[in-house]
LONUKE-921302 format. One record per residue (C-alpha): x, y negated, z negated. Coordinates in nm, 3 decimals, always signed. Last residue first. Example, Ala and Ser with C-alpha at 12.3 -4.5 7.8 and 13.67 -1.06 7.14 Angstrom:
// LONUKE-921302
<site X="+1.367" Y="+0.106" Z="-0.714"/>
<site X="+1.230" Y="+0.450" Z="-0.780"/>
// end
This chain:
// LONUKE-921302
<site X="+10.124" Y="-4.712" Z="-6.218"/>
<site X="+9.867" Y="-4.799" Z="-6.483"/>
<site X="+10.070" Y="-4.747" Z="-6.802"/>
<site X="+10.391" Y="-4.914" Z="-6.679"/>
<site X="+10.207" Y="-5.219" Z="-6.540"/>
<site X="+10.006" Y="-5.257" Z="-6.864"/>
<site X="+10.323" Y="-5.227" Z="-7.075"/>
<site X="+10.497" Y="-5.497" Z="-6.868"/>
<site X="+10.194" Y="-5.726" Z="-6.896"/>
<site X="+10.188" Y="-5.683" Z="-7.274"/>
<site X="+10.564" Y="-5.749" Z="-7.294"/>
<site X="+10.528" Y="-6.064" Z="-7.083"/>
<site X="+10.247" Y="-6.189" Z="-7.309"/>
<site X="+10.460" Y="-6.123" Z="-7.617"/>
<site X="+10.759" Y="-6.306" Z="-7.464"/>
<site X="+10.545" Y="-6.602" Z="-7.351"/>
<site X="+10.386" Y="-6.635" Z="-7.698"/>
<site X="+10.727" Y="-6.619" Z="-7.867"/>
<site X="+10.864" Y="-6.883" Z="-7.631"/>
<site X="+10.571" Y="-7.111" Z="-7.714"/>
<site X="+10.648" Y="-7.079" Z="-8.086"/>
<site X="+11.012" Y="-7.161" Z="-8.022"/>
<site X="+10.915" Y="-7.456" Z="-7.798"/>
<site X="+10.692" Y="-7.599" Z="-8.072"/>
<site X="+10.972" Y="-7.572" Z="-8.328"/>
<site X="+11.216" Y="-7.742" Z="-8.090"/>
<site X="+10.968" Y="-8.024" Z="-8.023"/>
<site X="+10.919" Y="-8.081" Z="-8.396"/>
<site X="+11.294" Y="-8.089" Z="-8.454"/>
<site X="+11.344" Y="-8.324" Z="-8.158"/>
<site X="+11.084" Y="-8.567" Z="-8.295"/>
<site X="+11.225" Y="-8.554" Z="-8.647"/>
<site X="+11.582" Y="-8.607" Z="-8.524"/>
<site X="+11.468" Y="-8.900" Z="-8.306"/>
<site X="+11.295" Y="-9.063" Z="-8.603"/>
<site X="+11.608" Y="-9.016" Z="-8.815"/>
<site X="+11.827" Y="-9.172" Z="-8.544"/>
<site X="+11.589" Y="-9.464" Z="-8.505"/>
<site X="+11.609" Y="-9.532" Z="-8.875"/>
<site X="+11.326" Y="-9.444" Z="-9.109"/>
<site X="+11.172" Y="-9.731" Z="-9.304"/>
<site X="+11.291" Y="-9.778" Z="-9.659"/>
<site X="+11.066" Y="-9.773" Z="-9.965"/>
<site X="+10.780" Y="-9.591" Z="-9.793"/>
<site X="+10.904" Y="-9.239" Z="-9.868"/>
<site X="+10.939" Y="-9.326" Z="-10.237"/>
<site X="+10.568" Y="-9.410" Z="-10.279"/>
<site X="+10.499" Y="-9.776" Z="-10.369"/>
<site X="+10.370" Y="-9.829" Z="-10.717"/>
<site X="+10.015" Y="-9.930" Z="-10.793"/>
<site X="+9.938" Y="-10.024" Z="-11.153"/>
<site X="+9.837" Y="-10.381" Z="-11.075"/>
<site X="+9.811" Y="-10.477" Z="-10.708"/>
<site X="+10.049" Y="-10.766" Z="-10.638"/>
<site X="+10.320" Y="-10.531" Z="-10.512"/>
<site X="+10.079" Y="-10.385" Z="-10.258"/>
<site X="+9.990" Y="-10.727" Z="-10.113"/>
<site X="+10.356" Y="-10.823" Z="-10.098"/>
<site X="+10.438" Y="-10.497" Z="-9.921"/>
<site X="+10.151" Y="-10.532" Z="-9.673"/>
<site X="+10.242" Y="-10.890" Z="-9.585"/>
<site X="+10.609" Y="-10.799" Z="-9.533"/>
<site X="+10.515" Y="-10.512" Z="-9.303"/>
<site X="+10.288" Y="-10.745" Z="-9.106"/>
<site X="+10.567" Y="-10.997" Z="-9.054"/>
<site X="+10.811" Y="-10.724" Z="-8.948"/>
<site X="+10.584" Y="-10.616" Z="-8.663"/>
<site X="+10.430" Y="-10.272" Z="-8.710"/>
<site X="+10.532" Y="-9.968" Z="-8.512"/>
<site X="+10.298" Y="-9.669" Z="-8.510"/>
<site X="+10.262" Y="-9.637" Z="-8.133"/>
<site X="+9.903" Y="-9.759" Z="-8.095"/>
<site X="+9.919" Y="-10.018" Z="-8.369"/>
<site X="+9.735" Y="-9.957" Z="-8.693"/>
<site X="+9.404" Y="-10.141" Z="-8.751"/>
<site X="+9.401" Y="-10.340" Z="-9.070"/>
<site X="+9.220" Y="-10.274" Z="-9.396"/>
<site X="+9.236" Y="-10.561" Z="-9.645"/>
<site X="+8.868" Y="-10.665" Z="-9.608"/>
<site X="+8.736" Y="-10.310" Z="-9.653"/>
<site X="+8.587" Y="-10.359" Z="-10.000"/>
<site X="+8.403" Y="-10.037" Z="-10.081"/>
<site X="+8.038" Y="-9.992" Z="-10.183"/>
<site X="+7.941" Y="-10.360" Z="-10.174"/>
<site X="+7.577" Y="-10.427" Z="-10.261"/>
<site X="+7.376" Y="-10.650" Z="-10.028"/>
<site X="+7.042" Y="-10.462" Z="-10.044"/>
<site X="+7.045" Y="-10.382" Z="-9.672"/>
<site X="+6.704" Y="-10.283" Z="-9.537"/>
<site X="+6.603" Y="-9.954" Z="-9.378"/>
<site X="+6.365" Y="-9.836" Z="-9.652"/>
<site X="+6.602" Y="-9.584" Z="-9.803"/>
<site X="+6.504" Y="-9.327" Z="-10.067"/>
<site X="+6.124" Y="-9.352" Z="-10.025"/>
<site X="+6.137" Y="-9.152" Z="-9.703"/>
<site X="+5.851" Y="-9.203" Z="-9.459"/>
<site X="+5.643" Y="-8.888" Z="-9.422"/>
<site X="+5.648" Y="-8.718" Z="-9.088"/>
<site X="+5.324" Y="-8.597" Z="-8.937"/>
<site X="+5.262" Y="-8.253" Z="-8.795"/>
// end
């Protein structure tokens, strides 16, 4: 069985730009950007016509707010884990009662 070569794409680049990716930067590993980079991004965004900055990006979160978010997420995860452990313990208890 032979394969027919597709007429859609011949394997060569025609030079057209689909999306300009020149302004995209790689985020840092821990989510913190140096102050110089933040200033560059804000000036670049303010120059773009018709683009307003979202309200949650106007002021960066303080360390206390970041800590509160992290502890809140950890507390929620621990509550869900506690529910799983309680249900599993109840199932094991019922199995021991039924089979002894």
